[in-house]
C-alpha positions, 0 to 999 in steps of 0.5 A, a space after each residue: 562535571 564529567 562527560 557522562 554527567 553532562 549528558 545526563 543533565 542535558 537529558 533532563 534539560 531536554 525534557 524540561 525544555 520540551 515541557 516549557 516549549 523552548 524549541 518553538 520549531 519542534 513538532 514532535 519528539 525523538 526519544 533516546 533510551 539507554 543505560 550506556 552514557 556513550 550510546 546516549 552521547 553519540 545518538 544525542 549528538 548526531 540526532 540533534 545536529 540533523 533533526 534538532 530544529 524540527 524535533 525535540 531530542 530527549 534522552 532517558 537513562 532510566 528505562 523505568 521512567 520512560 513511560 512517565 517521560 513520554 506522557 509528559 511529552 504528550 502533555 507538552 503537545 509533542 507526540 513521540 515519533 521515534 523511540 531509539 533504544 540501545 540493545 546489547 551491552 548495558 542495555 541487555 533488556 533493550 528489546 523488552 524496553 522497546 516492546 513496552 512502548 506499544 502500550 504507552 504510545 502505539 503510534 511511536 515507532 520503536 527502533 533498536 540501535 545496535 553496535 556494528 559487529 554485535 551479531 548476537 544482539 543483531 540476531 535478537 533484534 531480527 527475531 523481535 522485528 519478525 514478531 512485531 515487538 520492535 518496528 525497525 533497527 539501525 546501526 549506531 553512528 560510528 563517524 560524523 556525519 554517518 549518512 547511512 544512519 541518517 538515511 535510515 532515521 529519515 525513512 523512519 520519520 517519513 513512515 511515522 509522518 505518513 501514518 499520522 497525517 497532517 501537514 501540507 494538504 494539497 487536497 482537501 475533501 469536505 463531506 459527510 464523515 460516515 459516507 461511502 463516497 467520502 471514505 472512497 475518496 480518503 482511501 483513493 488519495 491515501 493509496 496514491 500518497 496524495 496528502 489530503 485533509 478531510 473535513 466534516 461538512 457538518 462541523 464548524 470548520 467544514 461549514 466555514 470552508 464551504 462558506 469561503 468557497 461560496 458554496 451554499 448546500 452543495 452536493 457533497 463531497 467537495 474536493 479542493 485542489 490547492 496547488 497549481 496556478 488555478 486552484 480547482 474546486 470540484 463539487 461531487 466529482 467523479 474519479 475521472 474528473 479528479 484525475 483530469 483536474 490533476 493534469 498529469 495525463 498525456 493526451 493520446 492522439 487519434 490513430 496512435 498505436 502502442 506496442 504494449 497496452 497494460 491493463 491494471 497498475 498493480 505490481 504485475 502491471 507496473 513491473 511490465 510497464 517498467 521493463 517495456 518502456 525501459 526497452 523502448 516499447 511504446 507503453 500505455 497503462 490503464 488503471 481504473 482505481 489506484 496505483 498498486 492494486 490490492 498490494 497498494 493497501 498493505 500498511 507494511 510488507 516485510 517479506 518483499 526482497 530488498 527491503 529488510 526494514 519492510 515497505 508499505 504497499 503504497 510506497 512500493 507502488 509509488 516508487 515503481 510508478 515513478 520509475 515507469 513514468 520516468 522511462 516514458 510510460 503513458 498512464 490513463 487514470 480512473 479509466 476502466 477497460 470495458 472490452 477487448 477486440 481485434 481489428 486490422 492486426 491490432 488490438 483495441 481496448 474500449 474504455 469507460 470514458 468512450 475512448 479507444 486504445 490501439 496496441 500491438 500487444 496487450 498485458 492483462 494485469 487487472 488483479 483480483 478484488 475481495 469478495 462481497 459479503 452479500 449481506 444487505 444490512 452490512 452492504 448498506 453500511 459500507 463506508 459507515 463502519 464496513 470497509 472492503 480492503 485495508 482502507 488504511 486511511 481509516 486506521 487513525 479513526 479507529 482509535 479506542 474502537 472495537 474492530 473486526 477483520 474478516 479474512 485469513 490471508 496476508 492482507 488481513 494480517 497486515 490490516 489487523 496489525 496496522 489497526 491495532 496501533 489505534 483500535 482498543 481491540 482487533 479481532 480477526 475472523 477466520 473461517 478455517 481452523 488455522 492460519 497456517 495455510 493462508 498467512 505467512 509465518 512472520 505475520 502469524 507470529 506478530 499477531 500471536 504477540 500483539 496484546 490487543 489482537 485476537 483470532 477467532 477460528 471457524 467463524 464467519 460474518 452472518 449479519 449485522 446491525 447499525 443505524 447510520 453506522 455499524 453497531 454489531 455483528 452476528 457471527 456464525 460458527 462454520 461447524 455448528 451453525 450457532 450464532 452470536 451477536 457481538 458489539 462492533 464499531 468497524 469491520 474490514 472485509 478481506 475475504 476470497 479473491 475474485 478476478 477482475 475479468 468480467 469486462 473481457 466477456 468471451 474474448 479470452 479463455 477463463 476458468 469457472 472462477 473467472 481467472 485467465 488461462 495461459 500457456 499450457 493451461 489453455 483448453 484444447 482447440 485453442 491452437 488454431 489461432 496460432 501460426 502452424 508450429 507455434 504453441 502459446 507462449 507461457 503467459 499468453 492467453 487464448 489470443 495471440 499477443 495478449 498476455 496475463 500476469 499477476 493475480 488475474 491469472 490462474 495459477 498465480 502465487 498471490 505474492 507481490 514478488 511473484 506478480 512483479 516477476 510475472 509482469 517483468 517476464 511478459 516483456 521478453 514474450 512480447 518481444 518474441 511475439 512482435 518479432 515473429 509477427 513482423 517476420 511472418 507478415 513481411 513474408 506473407 503475400 498479403 503484404 507487410 504491416 507497420 513494424 515496431 520501431 524498436 529493436 526486438 531481441 531474437 526469439 528466446 532471448 531474455 532482456 537484461 535486468 
């Protein structure tokens, strides 16, 4: 038997083995599709050695039969995690083959495999990734072992696994399926990348679990923490109670003074924390909801520098959070800043749990939230078919449903494409006549090629109906005012941008929409608060030593990268402020203040990256 014939025989035997369940340890399948024997051979060899114990590795040399093979695998109880297809050479139609997989299995990730140096094929793959017909790409292995190849494949498998759910559940939530609080908890754990299983309290399994916990008709939801020496059971807990039960917060001693207090753990706040703590500044971050802010709900960000394959907002936030934590940042979770005041040369942040933080400087990075519809019947259905934000944890529950996304920005586009993996039909509702002014081109192109995503322009949600769950929406033409009713099983609202600044009151200057004014945008007359001859620093608010970064600031660009840049840029300004304040106070006849224990660069210097 020739070598190529041997590989083909192994391909058929692999599929037969999957159907028989020969690989008892396999939980899913990785499918290789290529007309070139050499491509199939090297991919099968490398994947089998590294992943063969956990995945059934199947090769297909006839792309026309791929759909039937994938259906057979699914019947055998093996979902397809990755389809790795050759592109270029004998696989000149490789991209079309991969593109067709979305109709067979929308959750399988489509990976194009290209030979190093085949620049023509690489260019076509880049175009395919941009418009969404291919999910990822990888260079074929050229040596054994090829760790760069395996690094990419492992990341793809991790992405597929995180979207699918299942596996180890350190947290279990037992509650009502269509409950706003249950949905909030599912989304909260998903955004923190905490694997959590949800169980309907009315199901047989849910009732069994409550019985095993010794709970009879408890107030729902119930949260079970299945890690640590003592496994806690929390009955209808608040978010702060859940955060405290995790045991990850460092107690703050009375009288402790921080150098920097960051309010908000979105991209801007996390970046500020990384740079501040890495430079020795005692740093604390207060976050009332979830790490990552709005960006943390993005299923896939493809235009963030440094991640050519894209990265989910939750993962990006998690990596940055770990970075800040490793440098020594103190985090206070599920606490909300309620007021900001000055006392004895320091700033005081009063928190929702009654605590008070004292800091020499403050960085406000609370971001923005999506505007509410303000439609009573739809507000009553929140968590029961109506969701604010991406609510990525709900995506698998949309399988086969008719779903609407209200909004025309990048978050709305990313949400629509993510939901399209499960939903039967996704319709994006846009009030403007075009997406060009509000959404990135790559997302517009992906939406244009997605077979089950439609866009309706000049339309807005006017009303809706539902008994216990959303059943229909009333859509209004923004030009004519004409209304029509459409069946709807879910609505995701991502419209407008409302800054989270209500808690500040009159303590800092804001514009009419509530966005914080900084630097040259500050109104005339603010300068009396500064020492003579010192104008406000570029990101400084109307309070000296209080800075704003990210979407909460007027004039922000509303992009993750720009928010990160602003957060990082505040730290040299903090150094300048602390240096100037320490020098000025030391020279003042009023006497010195306790200086910052860290070395501060001279005014105007830029901290090294």
